[in-house]
VOBA-1610 file (N, C-alpha, C; in pm, whole numbers, padded with zeros to 5 digits, always signed):
BEGIN
Met+00294+33896+33584Met+00226+33783+33540Met+00196+33682+33599Phe+00144+33610+33662Phe+00076+33481+33705Phe-00006+33372+33617Leu+00059+33249+33577Leu+00033+33148+33491Leu-00047+33084+33657Gln-00201+33022+33529Gln-00295+32930+33672Gln-00228+32770+33599Arg-00224+32707+33670Arg-00168+32530+33661Arg-00285+32470+33660Lys-00357+32442+33565Lys-00489+32331+33604Lys-00497+32252+33646Arg-00627+32231+33771Arg-00633+32162+33888Arg-00670+32095+33834Ser-00602+31865+33832Ser-00651+31751+33849Ser-00717+31712+33939Met-00792+31826+34052Met-00836+31731+34121Met-00960+31865+34099Pro-01097+31861+34126Pro-01171+31916+34164Pro-01164+31968+34259Ser-01288+32143+34293Ser-01239+32127+34439Ser-01401+32141+34514His-01387+32083+34600His-01578+32089+34734His-01637+32081+34640Ser-01626+32246+34566Ser-01745+32315+34551Ser-01793+32282+34362Asp-01702+32230+34334Asp-01723+32170+34226Asp-01791+32034+34159Leu-01814+31996+34280Leu-01878+31869+34292Leu-02029+31857+34317Pro-02117+31810+34217Pro-02295+31804+34319Pro-02221+31738+34453Gly-02369+31778+34494Gly-02445+31770+34654Gly-02470+31648+34710Thr-02472+31591+34565Thr-02477+31408+34557Thr-02521+31333+34429Ile-02464+31193+34399Ile-02445+31146+34292Ile-02534+31018+34301Lys-02584+30956+34277Lys-02652+30860+34254Lys-02564+30775+34149Arg-02516+30657+34300Arg-02429+30547+34236Arg-02438+30495+34089Lys-02602+30464+34072Lys-02686+30395+33864Lys-02567+30508+33834Lys-02594+30628+33872Lys-02535+30723+33740Lys-02345+30682+33712Leu-02311+30671+33868Leu-02220+30692+33824Leu-02119+30532+33743Ile-02199+30426+33805Ile-02158+30337+33805Ile-02203+30349+33601Lys-02316+30370+33564Lys-02350+30377+33444Lys-02222+30474+33353Ala-02112+30649+33392Ala-02017+30569+33316Ala-01959+30574+33405Leu-01944+30503+33460Leu-01759+30421+33433Leu-01747+30276+33344Lys-01793+30239+33391Lys-01848+30126+33311Lys-01834+30188+33125Arg-01816+30286+33059Arg-01783+30318+33003Arg-01650+30360+32979Phe-01520+30317+33073Phe-01438+30363+33075Phe-01417+30183+33082Asp-01455+30111+33078Asp-01413+29999+33078Asp-01449+29916+33209Phe-01420+29989+33334Phe-01474+29929+33480Phe-01538+29814+33459Ser-01476+29765+33559Ser-01557+29597+33546Ser-01665+29579+33742Ile-01767+29574+33728Ile-01858+29569+33800Ile-01863+29462+33949Asp-01873+29449+34032Asp-01883+29372+34114Asp-02001+29416+34210Lys-02095+29350+34155Lys-02235+29406+34279Lys-02265+29319+34391Ser-02180+29171+34395Ser-02257+29097+34406Ser-02073+29163+34600Gly-01962+29193+34524Gly-01866+29127+34659Gly-01823+29225+34760Gly-01912+29405+34761Gly-01893+29443+34865Gly-01959+29442+34988Glu-01953+29485+35091Glu-01961+29461+35211Glu-02117+29534+35227Gly-02219+29456+35256Gly-02383+29513+35225Gly-02418+29582+35132Ser-02425+29659+35124Ser-02464+29724+34946Ser-02371+29821+34886His-02252+29794+34937His-02116+29826+34871His-02113+29787+34802Tyr-02125+29831+34650Tyr-02036+29750+34563Tyr-01899+29777+34522Lys-01843+29755+34411Lys-01683+29759+34381Lys-01663+29787+34217Ile-01514+29748+34242Ile-01485+29834+34087Ile-01416+29842+34073Ser-01378+29782+33953Ser-01178+29739+33905Ser-01167+29832+33759Cys-01023+29869+33821Cys-01001+29962+33745Cys-00919+29879+33618Pro-00980+29936+33493Pro-00923+29800+33397Pro-00716+29852+33321Gly-00666+29753+33352Gly-00516+29732+33305Gly-00455+29795+33499Thr-00519+29831+33595Thr-00400+29789+33714Thr-00541+29675+33825Asn-00614+29690+33734Asn-00739+29542+33875Asn-00756+29651+33974Lys-00682+29709+34022Lys-00727+29754+34120Lys-00828+29849+34181Ile-00925+29729+34336Ile-01050+29726+34363Ile-01088+29891+34422Ile-01188+29942+34387Ile-01229+30034+34463Ile-01398+30038+34502Thr-01384+30030+34594Thr-01538+29994+34711Thr-01574+30180+34688Ile-01772+30127+34629Ile-01831+30266+34636Ile-01966+30183+34708Pro-01994+30286+34750Pro-02111+30275+34840Pro-02223+30338+34790Lys-02389+30266+34893Lys-02504+30319+34814Lys-02476+30496+34782Arg-02451+30555+34872Arg-02521+30635+34922Arg-02384+30720+34926Ile-02350+30805+34759Ile-02208+30928+34771Ile-02224+31074+34770Asp-02233+31082+34872Asp-02224+31246+34910Asp-02078+31335+34800Lys-02085+31463+34840Lys-01943+31502+34804Lys-01759+31506+34887Asp-01802+31431+35004Asp-01735+31425+35007Asp-01617+31261+34982Val-01677+31207+34996Val-01739+31021+34941Val-01684+31080+34742Leu-01768+31131+34718Leu-01721+31191+34595Leu-01573+31194+34557Tyr-01564+31325+34626Tyr-01454+31361+34619Tyr-01299+31234+34631Tyr-01314+31163+34729Tyr-01235+31019+34760Tyr-01215+30944+34656Leu-01341+30954+34605Leu-01347+30807+34478Leu-01264+30843+34389Ile-01306+31005+34339Ile-01248+31097+34264Ile-01087+31073+34208Lys-01083+31081+34336Lys-00878+31091+34367Lys-00871+30927+34309Asp-00905+30818+34454Asp-00887+30709+34362Asp-00878+30665+34188Ile-01011+30602+34169Ile-01021+30662+34040Ile-00920+30721+33991Glu-00832+30903+33961Glu-00755+30955+33887Glu-00652+30849+33919Lys-00601+30862+34088Lys-00456+30845+34060Lys-00460+30629+33970Tyr-00522+30572+33952Tyr-00480+30430+33962Tyr-00575+30410+33799Asn-00626+30543+33739Asn-00656+30451+33558Asn-00679+30625+33511Asn-00598+30700+33576Asn-00566+30825+33473Asn-00763+30883+33437Val-00845+30835+33544Val-00938+30879+33413Val-01042+31054+33543Lys-01041+31131+33464Lys-01086+31243+33570Lys-01203+31281+33564Trp-01192+31383+33698Trp-01392+31371+33638Trp-01446+31488+33548Glu-01332+31530+33442Glu-01437+31631+33440Glu-01500+31497+33334Asp-01386+31446+33269Asp-01400+31253+33170Asp-01555+31240+33227Ile-01540+31189+33331Ile-01667+31099+33405Ile-01823+31191+33428Gln-01757+31331+33447Gln-01885+31486+33408Gln-01878+31435+33268Asn-01849+31438+33092Asn-01922+31382+33063Asn-02004+31243+32938Lys-01908+31192+33056Lys-02010+31017+33085Lys-02143+31017+33120Leu-02132+31074+33184Leu-02278+31103+33300Leu-02406+31154+33254
//
């Protein structure tokens, strides 16, 4: 009998094709992330993780690949999982 371990990161097929930045930022605000709309390069936003103050850059266009790496950073620095973010979208 094989034991299945729960993956912390979703696979690419589990992620939506694109996601609106406004929607993602709204969900992250519910986890107390602070948003700096003027701090990024060009049209990028910066979010800082509560507790660690680690800065993550959010681009204007968020496709599957970008979302995967954003989730990876968010999970690494703040332990917020994709499932948690999905519930707040």
